[in-house]
C-alpha positions in Angstrom: -3.8 22.7 -5.8 -4.4 20.8 -9.0 -7.3 19.5 -10.1 -8.9 16.2 -10.9 -6.7 13.0 -10.5 -3.1 13.0 -8.4 -0.6 12.7 -11.6 1.9 9.8 -10.8 5.4 11.0 -10.6 6.9 10.2 -13.8 9.0 13.2 -15.2 10.0 11.3 -19.0 9.3 13.7 -21.5 8.0 10.7 -23.9 4.6 10.5 -21.3 3.6 13.9 -21.8 0.7 14.4 -24.1 2.7 14.8 -28.2 3.7 18.1 -29.9 5.2 18.8 -33.3 8.5 18.6 -32.0 7.6 14.8 -30.4 7.8 11.7 -33.0 4.2 9.5 -33.3 5.8 6.4 -31.5 9.0 5.2 -28.8 10.6 2.4 -28.9 11.5 0.9 -25.2 15.3 1.1 -26.7 15.2 5.1 -27.3 13.4 5.2 -23.9 16.4 3.8 -22.1 18.6 5.9 -24.2 17.3 9.2 -22.8 17.2 8.3 -19.8 20.6 6.8 -19.5 19.7 3.7 -18.4 19.9 0.2 -20.1 17.2 -2.1 -21.1 17.5 -5.0 -18.9 17.9 -8.8 -19.9 14.6 -11.0 -19.2 15.0 -12.5 -15.5 12.3 -15.1 -16.9 12.4 -17.6 -19.4 9.0 -19.2 -19.7 7.4 -21.1 -22.7 3.9 -20.9 -20.6 1.9 -17.9 -22.9 -0.7 -18.1 -19.8 1.5 -16.0 -17.9 0.8 -12.9 -19.7 -3.2 -14.3 -19.9 -5.4 -12.3 -17.2 -7.5 -14.7 -14.7 -11.3 -15.1 -14.9 -13.3 -13.6 -12.5 -14.0 -16.9 -9.8 -9.9 -17.9 -10.0 -9.0 -14.6 -9.4 -11.2 -14.3 -6.2 -9.9 -17.9 -5.2 -6.3 -16.3 -5.4 -6.9 -13.5 -3.0 -7.1 -15.3 0.4 -3.1 -16.0 0.1 -2.2 -12.8 -1.2 -1.7 -9.2 0.6 -4.2 -8.2 -2.2 -1.2 -6.6 -4.3 -1.4 -6.3 -7.9 1.1 -4.1 -11.0 -1.1 -3.5 -13.4 -0.9 -1.1 -16.6 -2.4 2.1 -16.4 -2.6 5.4 -18.0 -2.4 8.7 -15.6 -3.7 12.0 -16.3 -2.0 14.2 -18.8 -0.4 11.1 -20.4 -0.5 8.9 -23.3 1.5 5.9 -22.6 1.1 3.0 -20.1 3.6 2.7 -17.3 3.5 -0.3 -14.6 2.2 0.6 -11.2 1.5 -0.9 -8.1 -1.8 -1.2 -6.1 -3.6 -2.7 -3.6 -7.2 -4.2 -3.8 -9.5 -2.4 -0.8 -11.9 -4.2 0.1 -14.0 -1.7 2.4 -14.3 0.5 -0.8 -15.4 -2.6 -3.0 -18.2 -3.4 0.0 -19.1 0.3 0.0 -19.5 0.2 -3.7 -21.0 -2.8 -4.1 -18.9 -3.8 -6.8 -19.8 -7.3 -8.0 -15.7 -8.2 -8.1 -16.3 -12.4 -7.6 -18.3 -12.3 -11.1 -17.3 -9.3 -12.9 -13.9 -8.8 -11.7 -14.0 -4.9 -10.8 -12.1 -4.2 -8.4 -11.3 -0.2 -6.7 -7.8 -0.5 -5.6 -5.1 1.8 -4.0 -2.3 2.8 -6.1 0.8 2.8 -3.7 4.2 5.0 -5.0 7.6 4.8 -4.1 9.1 6.4 -1.0 10.5 10.0 -2.1 13.7 9.3 -0.1 14.0 6.2 -2.0 14.2 7.7 -5.4 17.5 6.7 -6.3 16.8 2.9 -5.1 15.7 0.2 -7.7 12.1 -1.3 -7.0 13.1 -4.0 -5.4 14.8 -2.1 -2.4 12.8 0.7 -2.1 9.9 1.4 0.2 6.6 1.5 -1.1 3.8 3.6 0.7 0.1 4.2 -0.2 0.0 7.3 -2.4 -2.1 10.0 -0.1 -2.7 13.4 -1.0 -4.5 17.0 0.7 -7.6 18.0 -1.0 -10.4 20.1 -0.7 -13.7 21.0 -2.3 -14.0 23.9 -4.3 -17.9 25.8 -4.3 -18.8 24.1 -6.9 -18.6 20.6 -4.9 -15.6 19.3 -7.3 -12.5 17.3 -5.9 -9.0 19.5 -5.7 -6.1 17.4 -5.1 -3.1 18.5 -3.9 0.5 17.8 -2.5 1.7 14.1 -1.9 1.1 13.8 1.9 3.7 10.8 3.6 1.6 8.7 6.1 3.0 5.4 6.8 1.6 2.5 5.9 0.1 1.5 9.6 -0.9 5.4 10.4 -4.3 6.4 9.0 -4.6 10.0 8.6 -7.7 12.4 8.9 -9.4 11.7 6.1 -11.0 15.1 6.3 -7.6 16.5 4.8 -6.4 13.8 3.0 -7.6 11.5 0.7 -6.0 8.3 -1.3 -5.0 8.0 -5.3 -8.0 5.5 -6.1 -9.8 4.2 -9.0 -11.8 1.2 -10.3 -10.1 -1.1 -12.6 -10.8 -4.6 -13.9 -8.5 -6.6 -12.8 -9.5 -9.6 -15.3 -9.2 -7.4 -17.9 -5.8 -7.8 -20.1 -5.7 -3.7 -20.7 -5.0 -3.8 -17.1 -3.9 -7.0 -15.4 0.1 -7.6 -16.0 0.7 -9.3 -12.6 -0.5 -10.7 -9.1 -1.8 -11.5 -6.6 1.5 -10.8 -4.9 2.9 -10.4 -1.1 4.5 -7.7 0.8 8.0 -8.9 1.9 7.9 -11.2 5.3 11.6 -11.6 5.6 12.8 -11.1 8.8 15.4 -8.6 8.2 12.6 -5.9 7.5 12.3 -4.1 10.2 9.0 -2.3 9.8 7.2 -4.9 7.9 4.8 -4.4 4.2 7.0 -2.0 2.6 9.3 -3.2 0.6 8.0 -6.5 -2.6 9.1 -9.5 -3.0 11.8 -10.5 -5.1 10.2 -12.7 -7.2 7.0 -10.7 -8.3 9.6 -7.9 -9.9 11.2 -10.7 -11.9 7.6 -11.4 -13.2 6.4 -7.9 -13.9 10.7 -7.3 -15.3 9.5 -10.1 -18.0 6.2 -8.7 -18.5 7.0 -5.3 -19.2 9.4 -6.5 -21.6 7.0 -8.5 -23.8 4.2 -5.1 -23.6 6.9 -2.6 -24.5 6.9 -1.0 -21.3 9.0 0.8 -19.4 10.5 -1.9 -17.3 11.6 -1.5 -13.4 15.4 -1.3 -12.7 16.3 -4.3 -10.1 19.1 -4.7 -7.7 20.1 -8.2 -8.5 20.9 -6.7 -12.5 22.4 -3.3 -11.4 26.4 -3.4 -11.5 27.9 -0.6 -8.9 31.6 -0.4 -9.5 32.6 -4.1 -10.3 29.9 -6.1 -8.2 26.1 -6.5 -7.7 24.4 -4.3 -5.3 23.1 -5.8 -2.2 19.9 -5.4 -1.0 19.5 -2.8 1.8 16.6 -2.0 4.0 15.4 1.0 6.3 13.4 0.5 9.4 
């Protein structure tokens, strides 16, 4: 078992706490060189810099009714010092329970959603994204101890006495967190089991924004060539 917040799986050495052997700063190009990937070309050419501006609380609140409450945020997980992008979903039940004034303050309780382990080799837009559940228990001092990740489909609710979601309260109207959203799950008819994939358009926005903020960008199937041809999107039931 491990203490405190579950760690998001990201093995790149530059996201660990630095020591004497590490340089003080890292460029995006250096990160891509280290991981044998290439820095993708911007997918969206926009003159409207409001793309990178977080919405006002009331404007954000009004836009939620037409979305699945999904957001890409910039977040620094435990034992790392460099922010990464994360996919989260608003948890309205906890917002009510915690009495958060989201409409006027922009503070939301969110669930972290992670790539399915079996899809680790797939691009972001072709992978399944499931809620991040962990085993947990309380120690003798009633301190929460989080353990291994547990896989539960988005439609299944596990035993809450044994498993817990990775959650946090973040200011979605704060530019320190906000990257893009709200957005939707993929509703295409070729998806047999829905609400596991993210619409490709939103990945394009994330790619552009990450490049602007020097965050390691997602890899998309439409920009990855295999054997001289562009990948076709593959779905799993």
